[in-house]
C-alpha positions as a LaTeX table, in Angstrom:
\begin{tabular}{lrrr}
\hline
Residue & $x$ (\AA) & $y$ (\AA) & $z$ (\AA) \\
\hline
Met1 & 0.01 & 0.08 & 0.12 \\
Ile2 & 1.09 & 3.71 & $-0.40$ \\
Ser3 & $-0.18$ & 6.51 & 1.48 \\
Pro4 & $-1.51$ & 9.87 & $-0.30$ \\
Arg5 & 1.14 & 11.23 & 1.19 \\
Gln6 & 3.58 & 9.44 & $-0.87$ \\
Val7 & 1.27 & 9.82 & $-3.87$ \\
Phe8 & 1.40 & 13.62 & $-3.74$ \\
Leu9 & 5.32 & 13.91 & $-3.25$ \\
Met10 & 5.64 & 11.33 & $-6.23$ \\
Ala11 & 3.74 & 13.58 & $-8.30$ \\
Leu12 & 5.52 & 16.12 & $-7.90$ \\
Cys13 & 8.57 & 14.08 & $-8.76$ \\
Cys14 & 6.95 & 13.64 & $-11.66$ \\
Ala15 & 6.13 & 17.31 & $-12.34$ \\
Leu16 & 9.75 & 18.52 & $-12.18$ \\
Ala17 & 11.34 & 15.37 & $-14.07$ \\
Val18 & 9.02 & 15.55 & $-16.98$ \\
Ser19 & 9.14 & 19.29 & $-17.40$ \\
Pro20 & 12.20 & 19.60 & $-19.73$ \\
Ile21 & 11.04 & 18.26 & $-22.58$ \\
Tyr22 & 8.47 & 20.93 & $-23.25$ \\
Tyr23 & 10.32 & 23.89 & $-22.28$ \\
His24 & 11.12 & 24.44 & $-25.69$ \\
Gln25 & 8.06 & 24.47 & $-27.03$ \\
Pro26 & 6.78 & 27.75 & $-26.58$ \\
Leu27 & 10.12 & 29.79 & $-27.66$ \\
Leu28 & 10.81 & 27.63 & $-30.64$ \\
Pro29 & 10.44 & 31.47 & $-33.01$ \\
Gln30 & 12.99 & 32.57 & $-30.59$ \\
Ile31 & 15.27 & 30.24 & $-30.66$ \\
Ala32 & 15.13 & 29.87 & $-34.50$ \\
Ser33 & 15.49 & 33.44 & $-34.69$ \\
Thr34 & 18.85 & 33.79 & $-32.54$ \\
Phe35 & 20.50 & 31.42 & $-35.08$ \\
Gly36 & 18.80 & 32.82 & $-38.14$ \\
Val37 & 16.68 & 29.17 & $-39.45$ \\
Pro38 & 13.66 & 29.47 & $-40.43$ \\
Ser39 & 10.97 & 29.48 & $-38.15$ \\
Ala40 & 9.02 & 26.23 & $-39.51$ \\
Arg41 & 13.02 & 24.43 & $-38.95$ \\
Gly42 & 12.67 & 25.37 & $-35.46$ \\
Ser43 & 10.03 & 22.27 & $-34.80$ \\
Leu44 & 13.29 & 20.11 & $-35.02$ \\
Ile45 & 14.09 & 21.04 & $-31.77$ \\
Ala46 & 10.87 & 19.61 & $-30.82$ \\
Thr47 & 10.30 & 16.63 & $-32.67$ \\
Leu48 & 14.61 & 15.39 & $-31.50$ \\
Thr49 & 13.41 & 16.29 & $-28.05$ \\
Gln50 & 10.85 & 13.19 & $-28.28$ \\
Leu51 & 12.80 & 11.15 & $-29.85$ \\
Gly52 & 15.86 & 11.62 & $-27.39$ \\
Tyr53 & 12.70 & 10.99 & $-24.65$ \\
Ala54 & 11.40 & 7.87 & $-26.63$ \\
Met55 & 15.19 & 6.41 & $-26.63$ \\
Gly56 & 15.45 & 7.48 & $-22.84$ \\
Leu57 & 12.73 & 5.16 & $-22.05$ \\
Leu58 & 14.06 & 2.03 & $-24.36$ \\
Leu59 & 17.12 & 2.17 & $-23.25$ \\
Leu60 & 17.22 & 3.50 & $-19.36$ \\
Val61 & 13.82 & 2.72 & $-17.62$ \\
Pro62 & 13.87 & $-1.30$ & $-18.62$ \\
Leu63 & 16.48 & $-0.96$ & $-15.95$ \\
Ala64 & 14.42 & $-0.11$ & $-13.07$ \\
Asp65 & 13.12 & $-3.67$ & $-13.18$ \\
Gly66 & 16.97 & $-4.77$ & $-11.81$ \\
Val67 & 17.71 & $-2.01$ & $-10.13$ \\
Gln68 & 16.38 & 0.69 & $-7.24$ \\
Pro69 & 14.22 & 3.40 & $-9.13$ \\
Arg70 & 15.00 & 5.94 & $-6.71$ \\
Thr71 & 18.60 & 4.96 & $-7.75$ \\
Leu72 & 18.14 & 4.99 & $-11.26$ \\
Ala73 & 16.03 & 8.17 & $-11.05$ \\
Ser74 & 18.72 & 10.60 & $-9.24$ \\
Arg75 & 21.13 & 9.38 & $-11.73$ \\
Ala76 & 18.95 & 10.02 & $-14.88$ \\
Ile77 & 18.25 & 13.82 & $-13.13$ \\
Val78 & 21.93 & 14.08 & $-12.53$ \\
Ala79 & 22.86 & 14.08 & $-16.50$ \\
Asn80 & 19.48 & 16.21 & $-17.13$ \\
Ala81 & 21.04 & 18.99 & $-15.30$ \\
Met82 & 24.33 & 18.76 & $-17.30$ \\
Ala83 & 22.42 & 18.31 & $-20.90$ \\
Leu84 & 20.19 & 21.66 & $-20.00$ \\
Ile85 & 22.93 & 23.48 & $-19.13$ \\
Ala86 & 24.89 & 22.57 & $-22.50$ \\
Cys87 & 21.21 & 23.90 & $-23.96$ \\
Ala88 & 21.59 & 26.87 & $-22.50$ \\
Ala89 & 25.38 & 27.61 & $-23.47$ \\
Ala90 & 24.78 & 25.93 & $-27.38$ \\
Pro91 & 26.61 & 27.95 & $-29.65$ \\
Ser92 & 24.54 & 26.69 & $-32.57$ \\
Phe93 & 21.59 & 25.11 & $-33.77$ \\
Ala94 & 23.09 & 21.96 & $-34.50$ \\
Thr95 & 25.02 & 21.94 & $-31.21$ \\
Leu96 & 21.49 & 22.81 & $-29.97$ \\
Ser97 & 19.47 & 19.80 & $-31.45$ \\
Val98 & 22.30 & 17.77 & $-30.18$ \\
Cys99 & 21.77 & 18.54 & $-26.89$ \\
Ser100 & 18.22 & 18.92 & $-27.39$ \\
Phe101 & 17.92 & 15.22 & $-27.83$ \\
Leu102 & 20.13 & 14.86 & $-24.67$ \\
Val103 & 17.47 & 16.35 & $-22.42$ \\
Gly104 & 14.90 & 14.17 & $-23.98$ \\
Thr105 & 16.73 & 10.76 & $-23.42$ \\
Thr106 & 17.71 & 12.22 & $-19.69$ \\
Ser107 & 13.95 & 13.21 & $-18.50$ \\
Ile108 & 12.51 & 9.26 & $-18.04$ \\
Ser109 & 12.44 & 10.07 & $-14.24$ \\
Ala110 & 8.81 & 10.27 & $-14.03$ \\
Gln111 & 8.48 & 7.28 & $-16.16$ \\
Ile112 & 10.59 & 5.72 & $-13.35$ \\
Ile113 & 8.69 & 7.02 & $-10.52$ \\
Ile114 & 4.77 & 5.42 & $-12.31$ \\
Pro115 & 5.46 & 2.04 & $-12.64$ \\
Ala116 & 7.16 & 1.88 & $-9.15$ \\
Val117 & 4.07 & 3.83 & $-7.22$ \\
Ser118 & 1.57 & 2.09 & $-8.82$ \\
Gly119 & 3.10 & $-0.93$ & $-8.05$ \\
Lys120 & 2.10 & $-0.20$ & $-4.45$ \\
Ala121 & $-1.10$ & 0.67 & $-5.09$ \\
Thr122 & $-4.43$ & $-1.90$ & $-5.06$ \\
Leu123 & $-5.81$ & $-3.13$ & $-7.98$ \\
Ala124 & $-8.99$ & $-1.00$ & $-7.30$ \\
Ala125 & $-6.85$ & 1.80 & $-6.54$ \\
Arg126 & $-4.67$ & 1.49 & $-9.35$ \\
Gly127 & $-6.17$ & 3.69 & $-12.06$ \\
Arg128 & $-6.47$ & 6.65 & $-9.15$ \\
Val129 & $-3.01$ & 6.55 & $-8.72$ \\
Val130 & $-1.93$ & 6.34 & $-12.10$ \\
Gly131 & $-4.63$ & 9.62 & $-12.90$ \\
Ser132 & $-3.15$ & 11.24 & $-10.11$ \\
Leu133 & 0.32 & 10.80 & $-11.14$ \\
Leu134 & $-0.41$ & 11.73 & $-14.82$ \\
Gly135 & $-1.80$ & 15.23 & $-12.97$ \\
Gly136 & 1.73 & 15.47 & $-11.56$ \\
Leu137 & 3.02 & 14.74 & $-15.34$ \\
Ser138 & 0.34 & 17.47 & $-16.77$ \\
Ser139 & 1.37 & 20.13 & $-14.07$ \\
Gly140 & 4.73 & 20.19 & $-15.30$ \\
Val141 & 3.82 & 20.38 & $-19.03$ \\
Leu142 & 1.57 & 23.51 & $-17.65$ \\
Leu143 & 4.84 & 24.95 & $-15.91$ \\
Ala144 & 7.36 & 24.24 & $-18.42$ \\
Arg145 & 5.33 & 25.96 & $-21.24$ \\
Thr146 & 4.18 & 28.90 & $-18.69$ \\
Leu147 & 7.18 & 29.56 & $-17.20$ \\
Ser148 & 9.32 & 28.99 & $-20.30$ \\
Gly149 & 7.16 & 31.57 & $-22.05$ \\
Ile150 & 7.43 & 34.55 & $-19.32$ \\
Val151 & 11.43 & 33.30 & $-18.85$ \\
Gly152 & 11.84 & 33.72 & $-22.71$ \\
Ala153 & 9.64 & 37.16 & $-23.06$ \\
Leu154 & 11.67 & 38.86 & $-19.99$ \\
Trp155 & 15.53 & 37.35 & $-20.30$ \\
Gly156 & 15.84 & 35.37 & $-23.41$ \\
Trp157 & 15.32 & 31.47 & $-24.21$ \\
Arg158 & 19.01 & 30.50 & $-22.97$ \\
Ser159 & 17.80 & 31.47 & $-18.91$ \\
Ile160 & 14.86 & 28.84 & $-18.73$ \\
Phe161 & 17.54 & 26.16 & $-19.50$ \\
Val162 & 19.45 & 27.26 & $-16.39$ \\
Ile163 & 16.73 & 27.82 & $-14.33$ \\
Ala164 & 15.82 & 24.11 & $-14.92$ \\
Ser165 & 19.08 & 22.80 & $-14.36$ \\
Val166 & 18.31 & 24.27 & $-11.10$ \\
Ile167 & 14.77 & 22.64 & $-10.48$ \\
Asp168 & 16.84 & 19.33 & $-11.07$ \\
Ile169 & 19.19 & 19.87 & $-7.95$ \\
Ala170 & 15.94 & 20.32 & $-5.96$ \\
Leu171 & 14.39 & 17.31 & $-6.91$ \\
Leu172 & 17.08 & 14.89 & $-6.21$ \\
Phe173 & 15.61 & 15.43 & $-2.68$ \\
Val174 & 11.97 & 15.01 & $-3.28$ \\
Ile175 & 12.94 & 11.66 & $-5.11$ \\
Met176 & 14.42 & 10.35 & $-2.07$ \\
Lys177 & 10.70 & 9.94 & $-1.04$ \\
Leu178 & 10.28 & 7.02 & $-3.90$ \\
Pro179 & 8.98 & 4.00 & $-2.02$ \\
Met180 & 11.98 & 1.02 & $-2.41$ \\
Ser181 & 11.51 & $-1.88$ & $-4.63$ \\
Asn182 & 11.05 & $-5.24$ & $-3.17$ \\
Thr183 & 10.22 & $-6.86$ & $-6.68$ \\
Leu184 & 13.55 & $-6.61$ & $-8.19$ \\
Val185 & 14.56 & $-9.27$ & $-10.99$ \\
Ala186 & 18.35 & $-10.39$ & $-11.55$ \\
Ile187 & 18.59 & $-9.90$ & $-15.42$ \\
Arg188 & 21.63 & $-8.84$ & $-17.46$ \\
Tyr189 & 20.83 & $-6.09$ & $-19.66$ \\
Arg190 & 21.47 & $-7.28$ & $-22.78$ \\
Glu191 & 18.33 & $-9.60$ & $-21.55$ \\
Leu192 & 16.17 & $-7.58$ & $-20.44$ \\
Met193 & 16.49 & $-5.82$ & $-23.61$ \\
Gln194 & 15.70 & $-8.56$ & $-25.57$ \\
Ser195 & 12.74 & $-9.12$ & $-23.14$ \\
Leu196 & 10.68 & $-6.23$ & $-24.47$ \\
Ala197 & 10.65 & $-8.13$ & $-27.30$ \\
Gly198 & 8.96 & $-11.17$ & $-25.90$ \\
Leu199 & 6.70 & $-8.90$ & $-23.71$ \\
Val200 & 5.67 & $-7.63$ & $-27.29$ \\
Arg201 & 5.01 & $-10.36$ & $-28.74$ \\
Glu202 & 2.91 & $-12.10$ & $-26.01$ \\
Glu203 & 0.88 & $-9.46$ & $-25.10$ \\
Arg204 & $-1.30$ & $-8.25$ & $-27.43$ \\
Leu205 & $-2.99$ & $-6.18$ & $-25.12$ \\
Leu206 & 0.24 & $-4.54$ & $-24.75$ \\
Arg207 & 0.34 & $-4.20$ & $-28.48$ \\
Val208 & $-3.25$ & $-2.31$ & $-28.93$ \\
Ser209 & $-2.07$ & 0.03 & $-26.27$ \\
Ala210 & 1.13 & 1.04 & $-27.49$ \\
Ala211 & $-0.30$ & 1.36 & $-30.96$ \\
Met212 & $-3.23$ & 3.64 & $-29.58$ \\
Gly213 & $-1.00$ & 5.32 & $-27.75$ \\
Phe214 & 1.29 & 6.91 & $-31.02$ \\
Leu215 & $-1.76$ & 7.42 & $-32.16$ \\
Val216 & $-3.44$ & 9.51 & $-30.00$ \\
Phe217 & $-0.41$ & 11.47 & $-28.73$ \\
Ala218 & 0.99 & 11.38 & $-32.51$ \\
Ala219 & $-2.20$ & 13.72 & $-32.86$ \\
Phe220 & $-1.78$ & 15.86 & $-29.39$ \\
Ser221 & 2.59 & 16.44 & $-30.22$ \\
Ala222 & 1.36 & 17.75 & $-33.97$ \\
Leu223 & $-0.74$ & 20.58 & $-32.27$ \\
Trp224 & 1.84 & 21.87 & $-29.13$ \\
Ala225 & 4.79 & 21.33 & $-32.16$ \\
Thr226 & 3.11 & 24.00 & $-34.47$ \\
Leu227 & 1.30 & 25.92 & $-32.27$ \\
Ala228 & 4.16 & 28.89 & $-31.30$ \\
Val229 & 4.81 & 29.16 & $-34.64$ \\
Leu230 & 0.79 & 29.50 & $-35.97$ \\
Leu231 & 0.60 & 32.09 & $-33.16$ \\
Ala232 & 3.24 & 34.19 & $-34.41$ \\
Arg233 & 1.71 & 34.75 & $-37.56$ \\
Pro234 & $-0.90$ & 36.61 & $-38.71$ \\
Pro235 & $-3.75$ & 37.41 & $-37.37$ \\
Tyr236 & $-2.32$ & 36.82 & $-33.85$ \\
His237 & 1.43 & 38.07 & $-33.79$ \\
Tyr238 & 1.82 & 36.23 & $-29.98$ \\
Gly239 & 5.27 & 36.62 & $-28.57$ \\
Pro240 & 6.65 & 34.15 & $-26.21$ \\
Ala241 & 5.29 & 34.70 & $-22.31$ \\
Thr242 & 1.69 & 34.76 & $-24.75$ \\
Ile243 & 1.85 & 31.56 & $-26.10$ \\
Gly244 & 3.44 & 30.10 & $-23.44$ \\
Ala245 & 0.14 & 31.09 & $-21.13$ \\
Phe246 & $-1.75$ & 28.72 & $-23.82$ \\
Gly247 & $-0.30$ & 25.49 & $-21.45$ \\
Leu248 & $-2.68$ & 27.01 & $-18.94$ \\
Ile249 & $-5.71$ & 25.33 & $-21.00$ \\
Gly250 & $-4.25$ & 22.13 & $-19.70$ \\
Leu251 & $-5.54$ & 22.98 & $-16.12$ \\
Val252 & $-9.24$ & 21.74 & $-17.36$ \\
Gly253 & $-7.47$ & 18.55 & $-17.47$ \\
Leu254 & $-5.68$ & 18.56 & $-14.66$ \\
Ser255 & $-8.30$ & 19.26 & $-12.19$ \\
Val256 & $-10.25$ & 16.11 & $-13.67$ \\
Ser257 & $-7.22$ & 13.30 & $-13.92$ \\
Pro258 & $-8.00$ & 11.63 & $-10.55$ \\
Gln259 & $-11.92$ & 11.13 & $-11.50$ \\
Leu260 & $-11.05$ & 9.91 & $-14.87$ \\
Gly261 & $-8.67$ & 7.33 & $-13.30$ \\
Ala262 & $-12.03$ & 6.52 & $-11.01$ \\
Val263 & $-14.33$ & 6.26 & $-14.17$ \\
Val264 & $-11.50$ & 3.80 & $-15.82$ \\
Asp265 & $-11.31$ & 1.57 & $-12.75$ \\
Arg266 & $-15.49$ & 1.65 & $-12.53$ \\
Met267 & $-16.04$ & 1.02 & $-16.36$ \\
Gly268 & $-12.82$ & $-0.68$ & $-18.31$ \\
Ser269 & $-10.48$ & 1.37 & $-19.82$ \\
Arg270 & $-11.53$ & $-0.53$ & $-23.56$ \\
His271 & $-14.39$ & 2.31 & $-24.14$ \\
Ile272 & $-12.66$ & 4.74 & $-21.68$ \\
Ala273 & $-9.77$ & 4.52 & $-24.33$ \\
Thr274 & $-11.70$ & 4.85 & $-27.57$ \\
Ala275 & $-13.41$ & 7.94 & $-26.15$ \\
Gly276 & $-10.43$ & 9.54 & $-25.55$ \\
Ala277 & $-9.44$ & 9.19 & $-29.14$ \\
Leu278 & $-12.69$ & 10.13 & $-30.43$ \\
Thr279 & $-12.57$ & 13.24 & $-28.17$ \\
Val280 & $-9.15$ & 14.23 & $-30.00$ \\
Leu281 & $-11.03$ & 13.77 & $-33.32$ \\
Ile282 & $-13.49$ & 16.34 & $-32.48$ \\
Ala283 & $-10.80$ & 18.64 & $-30.68$ \\
Phe284 & $-9.88$ & 19.04 & $-34.21$ \\
Ala285 & $-12.59$ & 20.27 & $-35.87$ \\
Phe286 & $-12.58$ & 22.91 & $-34.01$ \\
Val287 & $-8.62$ & 23.70 & $-34.32$ \\
Ala288 & $-9.03$ & 24.05 & $-37.91$ \\
Ala289 & $-10.86$ & 27.52 & $-37.20$ \\
Gly290 & $-8.51$ & 28.44 & $-35.32$ \\
Gly291 & $-6.87$ & 30.94 & $-37.91$ \\
Arg292 & $-10.28$ & 32.95 & $-37.42$ \\
Ser293 & $-11.52$ & 32.27 & $-34.19$ \\
Leu294 & $-9.18$ & 32.29 & $-30.96$ \\
Val295 & $-12.31$ & 30.75 & $-29.20$ \\
Trp296 & $-12.84$ & 27.43 & $-31.33$ \\
Leu297 & $-8.75$ & 27.50 & $-31.04$ \\
Ile298 & $-9.00$ & 27.65 & $-27.21$ \\
Val299 & $-12.10$ & 25.02 & $-27.35$ \\
Gly300 & $-10.46$ & 22.86 & $-29.49$ \\
Met301 & $-7.28$ & 23.00 & $-27.12$ \\
Val302 & $-9.38$ & 21.69 & $-23.85$ \\
Leu303 & $-11.04$ & 19.14 & $-25.75$ \\
Leu304 & $-7.25$ & 17.97 & $-27.09$ \\
Asp305 & $-6.29$ & 17.73 & $-23.75$ \\
Leu306 & $-9.09$ & 15.69 & $-22.40$ \\
Gly307 & $-8.99$ & 13.35 & $-24.94$ \\
Asn308 & $-5.09$ & 12.65 & $-24.69$ \\
Arg309 & $-5.18$ & 12.30 & $-21.10$ \\
Thr310 & $-8.26$ & 9.86 & $-21.08$ \\
Ser311 & $-6.88$ & 8.02 & $-23.68$ \\
Phe312 & $-3.55$ & 7.69 & $-21.61$ \\
Ile313 & $-4.91$ & 7.20 & $-18.09$ \\
Ala314 & $-7.31$ & 4.38 & $-19.99$ \\
Asn315 & $-4.34$ & 2.23 & $-21.68$ \\
Gln316 & $-1.76$ & 2.22 & $-19.07$ \\
Ala317 & $-3.70$ & 1.63 & $-16.26$ \\
Arg318 & $-4.53$ & $-1.79$ & $-18.48$ \\
Ile319 & $-1.13$ & $-2.93$ & $-19.26$ \\
Tyr320 & $-0.05$ & $-2.43$ & $-15.64$ \\
Ala321 & $-2.39$ & $-5.39$ & $-14.83$ \\
Leu322 & $-0.41$ & $-7.88$ & $-17.14$ \\
Arg323 & 2.70 & $-8.82$ & $-15.38$ \\
Pro324 & 3.63 & $-7.09$ & $-11.79$ \\
Glu325 & 7.27 & $-8.44$ & $-12.07$ \\
Ala326 & 7.66 & $-6.29$ & $-15.79$ \\
Arg327 & 5.89 & $-3.02$ & $-14.86$ \\
Ser328 & 8.94 & $-1.34$ & $-15.89$ \\
Arg329 & 9.20 & $-3.01$ & $-19.05$ \\
Leu330 & 5.76 & $-2.43$ & $-19.93$ \\
Asn331 & 5.75 & 0.60 & $-19.43$ \\
Thr332 & 9.15 & 0.90 & $-21.29$ \\
Val333 & 7.04 & $-0.25$ & $-24.20$ \\
Phe334 & 4.06 & 1.73 & $-23.93$ \\
Met335 & 6.04 & 5.04 & $-23.05$ \\
Val336 & 8.25 & 4.51 & $-25.89$ \\
Ser337 & 5.72 & 4.31 & $-28.65$ \\
Tyr338 & 3.62 & 7.00 & $-27.07$ \\
Phe339 & 7.25 & 9.64 & $-27.70$ \\
Leu340 & 7.88 & 7.86 & $-30.75$ \\
Gly341 & 3.99 & 8.95 & $-31.89$ \\
Gly342 & 5.03 & 12.59 & $-30.53$ \\
Ala343 & 8.22 & 12.56 & $-32.42$ \\
Val344 & 6.27 & 11.63 & $-35.59$ \\
Gly345 & 3.09 & 13.89 & $-34.95$ \\
Ala346 & 5.52 & 16.58 & $-34.65$ \\
Ala347 & 7.16 & 16.31 & $-37.82$ \\
Leu348 & 3.64 & 16.12 & $-39.80$ \\
Gly349 & 1.85 & 18.77 & $-38.05$ \\
Gly350 & 5.12 & 21.39 & $-38.88$ \\
Ala351 & 4.52 & 19.48 & $-42.52$ \\
Gly352 & 0.41 & 20.24 & $-42.38$ \\
Ala353 & 1.01 & 23.35 & $-41.29$ \\
Leu354 & 3.49 & 24.80 & $-43.86$ \\
Arg355 & 0.75 & 23.46 & $-46.51$ \\
Ala356 & $-2.22$ & 24.98 & $-45.26$ \\
Ala357 & $-1.60$ & 26.47 & $-41.76$ \\
Trp358 & $-4.79$ & 25.64 & $-39.10$ \\
Val359 & $-6.92$ & 23.36 & $-41.37$ \\
Gly360 & $-3.41$ & 21.05 & $-42.87$ \\
Leu361 & $-2.28$ & 20.76 & $-38.60$ \\
Ala362 & $-6.35$ & 19.69 & $-38.41$ \\
Ala363 & $-6.52$ & 17.34 & $-41.53$ \\
Val364 & $-3.22$ & 15.73 & $-39.56$ \\
Gly365 & $-5.00$ & 15.33 & $-36.07$ \\
Val366 & $-7.81$ & 14.34 & $-37.67$ \\
Leu367 & $-6.28$ & 11.37 & $-39.32$ \\
Leu368 & $-4.04$ & 10.49 & $-36.43$ \\
Ser369 & $-6.72$ & 9.76 & $-34.51$ \\
Leu370 & $-9.15$ & 8.08 & $-36.55$ \\
Ala371 & $-6.58$ & 5.65 & $-37.05$ \\
Ala372 & $-6.03$ & 5.19 & $-33.06$ \\
Val373 & $-10.03$ & 4.48 & $-33.09$ \\
Ala374 & $-9.84$ & 2.22 & $-35.65$ \\
Val375 & $-6.45$ & 0.26 & $-34.04$ \\
Asn376 & $-8.69$ & $-0.01$ & $-30.36$ \\
Ser377 & $-11.93$ & $-1.35$ & $-32.07$ \\
Leu378 & $-10.60$ & $-3.94$ & $-34.51$ \\
Ala379 & $-8.53$ & $-5.31$ & $-31.77$ \\
Phe380 & $-11.43$ & $-5.78$ & $-29.78$ \\
Gly381 & $-13.63$ & $-6.69$ & $-32.71$ \\
Arg382 & $-12.38$ & $-10.15$ & $-33.62$ \\
Pro383 & $-13.85$ & $-13.22$ & $-32.31$ \\
Ser384 & $-10.82$ & $-14.80$ & $-31.57$ \\
Ser385 & $-9.62$ & $-11.99$ & $-29.41$ \\
Ala386 & $-8.22$ & $-13.75$ & $-26.16$ \\
Ile387 & $-7.95$ & $-10.05$ & $-24.12$ \\
Val388 & $-11.39$ & $-10.53$ & $-21.96$ \\
Asp389 & $-13.42$ & $-7.65$ & $-20.61$ \\
Gly390 & $-12.15$ & $-7.62$ & $-16.85$ \\
Gln391 & $-8.76$ & $-6.57$ & $-18.27$ \\
Val392 & $-9.51$ & $-3.88$ & $-20.06$ \\
\hline
\end{tabular}
């Protein structure tokens, strides 16, 4: 069992640990201007950060099944602080791109915390605990986008990376409250990595959840990777501080994360995951009108956040019920797929926005969310499905 106080502290850790992969988003036009590159090319920073995060999840997070999560998370945080300082001092766009990849690779502590803490929760409460931790993640996203926009407007984009490294040092003290794991397994790194392929091959529910996560987060990232560029153009002409304030839209979803987890516990994740993807689909209908109406854009962003959050909680809660001894590896497969989707979505969103601005971006989001609905529906529509309702 885990106490509410421990859940709160670990949610705080998740918030601080995930922030570095989002600090750059409101600042992409400012960064591009500093190095004299086209604003559309600035989205490469977002793509590489997401890609780095996926690689960190793949190569580092599985170690938490054999190493105390507290130790592994602490080492990752120290490496992350160093990468952030390197970003602040980057003399060229190419150097910043490489350092952004390293920031992503080392920002993985939250994904060490979540399976470790969820494993201490009872089955009946797991959805609520995951929802609370996701609330922490969302708080980190809000902190990152809002704080970086303000700091970037006042002192320039480099300053936020220095501040972020200081936050990492503070995080080291909080991470000491992470519960010790009593389910560690003795397994070599090579065997650990090979076991990931075995989990994908043997667990059909994991494959379905990973595919849905890829597609829904790709749609979500398509908007956030291009939002700063589109809002800096006519008719808005917004600066970094205003663009960063758009991150506060996520407060709506943040406030209902624990309730969403409770709904998953009560109704099962299959239909809730589909509902989340459908909400994302509807959101992009409003985003398409973003160039003409700020109100429609905000409505679309609220729905997008709720849909992504709902799908995430539902998919993550159902994979944690599969194999208690392999939670970190299950989480690795899911989150690697999730953030690879983020990298692909950032690239596709940039391409769509370049071709047709808000409408092009919306077209990308609609296609990705439709694919997510199809994956979940077709997977469970097969008569031969071995997945029973109690598992989903």
